[in-house]
C-alpha positions in Angstrom: 58.8 20.2 36.0 59.4 24.0 36.0 56.6 24.4 33.4 54.3 22.2 35.4 54.9 24.3 38.6 54.4 27.5 36.6 51.1 26.2 35.3 50.0 25.2 38.8 51.0 28.6 40.2 49.2 30.4 37.4 46.1 28.3 38.0 46.2 29.0 41.7 46.5 32.7 41.1 43.6 32.7 38.6 41.5 30.7 41.2 42.3 33.2 43.9 41.4 36.1 41.6 38.1 34.5 40.7 37.2 33.7 44.3 38.8 36.5 46.3 39.5 39.6 44.2 36.6 41.7 45.5 37.0 40.4 49.0 40.6 41.4 49.1 40.0 44.9 47.5 37.1 45.5 50.0 39.3 44.5 53.0 42.2 46.7 51.9 40.1 49.7 50.9 37.9 49.7 53.9 40.9 50.7 56.0 42.3 53.4 53.8 39.2 54.4 51.6 41.8 54.3 48.7 40.1 51.9 46.3 42.6 52.6 43.5 45.5 52.1 45.8 44.0 48.8 47.0 43.6 47.6 43.4 47.2 48.6 42.6 48.5 46.8 45.7 46.6 43.7 44.9 47.8 43.8 41.3 51.4 43.9 42.6 50.6 41.0 44.9 49.3 38.9 42.0 52.4 39.7 40.0 54.5 38.7 42.9 52.6 35.4 43.2 53.2 34.6 39.5 56.9 35.2 40.1 57.4 33.4 43.4 54.9 30.6 43.5 56.5 28.6 40.7 59.7 28.6 42.7 58.5 28.3 46.3 55.2 26.5 45.7 51.6 27.7 46.2 51.1 28.7 49.8 48.6 26.8 51.9 46.4 30.0 52.2 46.8 31.9 48.9 44.3 34.6 50.0 46.2 35.4 53.2 49.5 35.4 51.3 48.2 37.9 48.7 46.8 40.1 51.5 50.1 40.2 53.3 52.0 41.2 50.2 49.4 43.8 49.3 49.5 45.2 52.8 53.3 45.4 52.6 53.0 47.3 49.4 50.5 49.7 51.1 52.8 50.3 54.0 55.8 51.0 51.7 53.7 53.5 49.8 52.8 55.2 53.1 56.4 55.3 54.2 57.4 57.0 50.9 54.7 59.6 51.2 54.8 60.5 54.9 57.4 61.1 57.6 57.4 61.9 61.4 54.1 62.6 63.1 52.1 62.1 59.9 53.2 58.6 59.6 52.3 57.5 63.1 48.7 57.2 62.2 49.5 54.6 59.7 51.6 52.3 61.8 48.5 50.2 62.3 48.9 49.1 58.7 52.2 47.3 59.7 50.5 45.5 62.6 47.6 44.4 60.3 50.2 43.1 57.8 51.7 40.8 60.5 48.3 39.7 61.5 47.4 38.8 58.0 50.6 36.6 57.7 49.5 34.6 60.7 45.8 34.5 59.8 44.2 31.1 60.3 40.6 32.2 59.9 38.8 33.4 56.8 39.0 37.1 56.0 36.0 39.2 57.1 33.9 39.7 54.0 33.4 43.5 53.5 32.2 43.4 49.9 28.7 44.6 50.8 30.2 47.6 52.6 32.3 48.3 49.6 29.2 48.1 47.3 27.4 50.7 49.4 30.5 53.0 49.4 30.4 52.8 45.6 26.7 53.7 45.7 27.1 56.7 48.0 25.2 59.9 47.0 28.6 61.6 46.6 29.3 59.3 43.7 27.9 60.3 40.3 24.7 58.1 39.7 25.8 56.9 36.3 29.0 55.5 37.5 27.9 53.7 40.7 27.0 50.4 39.1 30.1 50.3 36.9 32.3 51.1 39.9 30.8 48.2 41.9 31.4 45.9 38.9 35.1 46.9 38.8 35.9 47.0 42.4 34.0 44.0 43.6 34.2 41.7 40.6 37.4 42.9 38.8 35.8 43.9 35.5 38.1 45.9 33.3 37.1 49.3 32.1 36.7 48.1 28.5 34.2 45.3 29.5 32.2 47.7 31.6 32.2 50.3 28.8 30.8 47.8 26.4 28.0 46.9 28.8 27.1 50.6 29.4 27.5 51.7 25.8 30.3 54.3 26.3 33.9 54.4 25.1 36.6 52.6 27.2 38.4 55.9 27.7 35.3 57.7 29.0 34.5 54.9 31.3 38.1 54.7 32.6 38.0 58.4 33.4 34.7 58.1 35.2 35.9 55.2 37.3 39.2 57.0 38.3 37.2 60.1 39.3 34.8 58.0 41.4 37.6 56.3 43.2 39.3 59.6 43.9 36.0 60.9 45.3 35.7 58.0 47.7 39.2 58.8 49.1 38.9 62.6 49.1 35.4 62.7 50.6 36.2 60.1 53.2 33.1 58.1 52.2 32.5 55.5 54.9 32.5 51.7 54.2 29.3 50.7 56.0 25.8 49.4 55.3 23.5 52.4 55.5 20.7 52.7 58.1 17.2 51.9 56.7 16.4 55.6 56.3 19.5 56.1 54.1 19.0 53.0 51.8 16.7 54.3 49.0 18.7 55.2 45.9 21.9 53.5 47.2 20.2 50.1 47.4 18.8 50.6 43.9 22.4 51.2 42.6 23.7 48.1 44.4 20.8 45.9 43.0 21.4 47.3 39.5 25.0 46.4 39.7 24.3 42.9 40.9 21.8 42.3 38.2 24.2 43.7 35.5 26.7 41.2 36.8 24.3 38.3 36.5 23.2 39.4 33.1 26.8 39.5 31.8 27.3 35.9 32.8 23.8 34.9 31.6 24.6 36.1 28.1 27.3 33.4 28.0 25.1 30.3 28.3 27.8 27.8 27.8 30.1 29.5 30.4 33.0 29.4 28.0 34.3 33.0 28.1 37.1 33.3 30.7 36.5 37.0 30.9 33.0 36.5 32.4 34.4 34.2 35.1 31.0 32.5 35.7 29.5 35.9 36.5 26.0 34.6 36.7 27.0 32.5 39.8 28.8 35.5 41.2 25.8 37.7 40.7 23.6 35.2 42.5 26.1 35.0 45.3 26.1 38.8 45.7 22.3 38.7 45.6 22.2 36.1 48.4 24.6 38.2 50.4 22.5 41.3 50.2 19.2 39.4 50.8 20.8 37.8 53.9 22.0 41.1 55.3 18.9 43.1 54.4 16.2 40.4 54.6 13.3 42.8 55.1 13.8 44.6 51.8 11.3 43.0 49.3 13.3 44.2 46.2 16.4 42.3 47.4 14.3 39.2 47.6 12.7 39.9 44.3 16.1 40.3 42.6 17.4 37.1 44.0 14.2 35.3 42.9 14.5 36.8 39.4 18.1 35.5 39.0 17.2 32.1 40.4 14.3 31.7 38.0 16.6 32.5 35.0 19.4 30.3 36.3 17.0 27.4 36.7 16.5 27.3 32.9 20.2 27.4 32.0 20.4 23.7 31.0 17.4 24.1 28.7 18.6 27.1 26.8 20.7 25.1 24.3 20.2 21.8 22.6 22.8 19.0 22.9 24.2 20.4 19.6 24.5 23.9 21.0 21.5 25.4 19.2 19.4 28.1 20.8 16.1 26.9 22.2 13.3 29.6 22.7 11.7 29.6 26.1 8.4 28.3 24.7 10.1 25.3 23.3 12.3 24.4 26.2 11.9 21.0 27.8 10.8 21.7 31.4 12.5 18.4 32.4 15.8 20.3 32.1 14.7 23.1 34.4 16.1 23.1 38.0 13.1 22.5 40.2 15.1 23.2 43.4 16.1 26.7 42.2 12.5 27.4 41.0 11.1 26.4 44.3 13.6 28.6 46.1 12.6 31.5 43.9 8.9 31.0 44.6 9.6 31.0 48.3 11.5 34.3 48.0 8.5 35.9 46.2 6.2 34.6 48.9 8.5 36.2 51.6 8.5 39.5 49.7 4.7 39.7 49.1 3.6 40.7 52.6 5.8 43.8 52.6 3.2 45.7 50.6 5.9 47.3 48.4 5.9 46.0 44.8 8.9 47.0 42.8 10.6 46.3 39.5 12.5 43.1 40.5 9.5 41.6 42.2 7.4 42.1 39.1 10.0 40.8 36.7 10.4 37.7 39.0 6.6 37.3 38.9 6.8 37.2 35.1 9.4 34.4 35.3 7.2 32.6 37.8 4.3 32.7 35.4 6.6 31.2 32.7 7.9 28.5 34.9 4.4 27.5 35.9 4.3 25.6 32.6 6.3 22.8 34.2 3.1 22.1 36.3 0.2 23.2 34.1 1.6 22.5 30.6 0.5 25.9 29.4 1.5 29.6 29.9 -0.9 32.2 31.3 -0.2 35.0 28.8 -3.0 37.2 30.1 -1.4 37.3 33.5 2.0 38.0 32.0 0.5 40.9 30.0 -0.9 42.3 33.2 2.4 42.1 35.0 4.1 43.9 32.1 1.4 46.6 32.3 2.4 47.1 35.9 6.1 47.1 35.0 5.5 49.8 32.3 3.9 51.9 35.0 7.0 51.9 37.2 9.9 51.1 34.8 8.8 52.0 31.3 11.9 50.8 29.4 12.1 49.7 25.8 12.9 46.2 27.0 9.7 46.1 29.0 7.7 47.5 26.2 8.9 44.8 23.7 8.1 42.0 26.1 4.7 43.5 26.8 4.0 43.6 23.0 5.0 39.9 22.8 2.7 39.1 25.7 -0.2 41.0 24.0 0.4 39.0 20.8 0.2 35.7 22.7 -2.9 36.8 24.7 -4.8 38.8 22.1 -3.3 38.2 18.7 -0.4 39.1 16.4 -2.3 42.2 15.1 -2.5 43.7 18.6 1.1 42.7 19.4 2.4 44.4 16.3 0.4 47.5 17.0 2.1 47.6 20.4 5.5 47.5 18.8 4.5 50.2 16.3 3.6 52.4 19.3 7.2 52.4 20.5 8.9 52.4 17.0 10.0 56.0 17.2 12.3 55.3 20.1 15.8 55.8 18.7 17.3 53.2 21.1 15.4 50.5 19.3 17.2 51.0 16.0 20.2 48.9 17.1 18.3 46.6 19.5 18.1 43.1 18.3 15.1 41.8 20.3 12.9 44.6 18.8 13.6 43.5 15.3 13.3 39.8 16.2 9.9 40.5 17.7 8.8 42.5 14.7 10.0 39.7 12.4 8.1 37.0 14.2 4.8 38.9 14.4 5.0 40.0 10.8 5.6 36.4 9.7 2.6 35.3 11.7 0.5 37.8 9.8 1.8 36.8 6.4 3.8 40.0 5.9 6.7 38.2 4.3 8.7 41.2 3.0 8.4 43.1 6.3 9.4 39.9 8.2 12.4 39.3 6.0 13.6 42.8 6.4 13.2 42.7 10.2 15.0 39.3 10.4 17.9 40.8 8.4 18.2 43.6 10.9 18.0 41.2 13.8 20.6 38.9 12.3 23.0 41.7 11.6 22.8 42.9 15.2 23.1 39.6 17.0 26.5 38.5 18.3 25.6 35.1 19.8 26.3 32.5 17.0 23.6 30.1 18.2 20.9 32.8 18.3 22.1 34.1 14.9 21.7 30.6 13.5 18.2 30.4 15.0 17.2 33.8 13.4 18.6 32.7 10.1 16.6 29.5 10.2 13.4 31.4 11.0 14.1 33.7 8.1 14.7 30.7 5.9 11.1 29.4 6.7 9.8 32.6 5.0 11.4 31.6 1.7 10.2 28.0 1.9 6.7 29.1 2.7 
């Protein structure tokens, strides 16, 4: 019985962490601007839950219980640091603790305010998105470091400095006025997309660490789009994520094998999500500001049109990638543009487009570049070059299903 109650308590704590971590950190930190302190207090609260809930049972409102314990920890810390007049300004914390214990309604959701605090100009640009991922979604420094290609120690130091900066500079927790949005909105959208991409790279949803992050990224996208509905890029990002999520069920066969986009059965695509994404793009179009996320969503829209027409308009996709190259000329865009050129104009032209970016050092360890080279070389009968490129791609790929697919494609070279 004790083991059963312990398991129930642990499951309840894990569910609260998945659903409420960022909400609780945002609520705590909005009042003190001490993000690290809020995270520490919440960590103590979760530890207390794992100790007490197996004995006392899971409370009716786990979120409010965790908040009350975390607030008590904050108050105790203040008492230890301050005395006399200096402490009076913090007595409100005690009142808020009592209020949290009696709370019947849902907590106010201050995650968007926290995201904009993390994207404040006083925070170093390179750490804004990682900071949002950690504070709002609970990513650990090692996971963030892997995504941003730096060492865990370096990322940890950057995150600590950024949190200190929020506290020391008194950065406000608020949604900026339109005149202030600019770069800060870009940082928020980048972090949301990074969140979605992290979950999207786990198509089966089996990695506990990722905690269904694709869904959380979409939730955050909906939140920003609802609170800033006139910003076309917020609509474009949400549309982009919905187009991708709509194809989730078609990305793997019933045996778990990778299925390329061109071979996916459109019957498995989610028409409801696609229709919602199309409507978002229509809402963004009259704004007369075309940005990266709108263009990327338009590419996905062109791909999903195959469910109606039975074919893909590669010429239109190539034009969209031309526009993307003009405003966001990344290696990823360049590779996708080359593939679109190959489909619209021929493999010779596509391979030439890949050759044009081959000197970019970032591509040496980038699997999609080598997979694209392999496929186009194979189409042109360049078997040795294709085999070498497939070997590079296979060696760089971590997804077992995609690795098996690349190995099978390489095997066709031998048979042919």
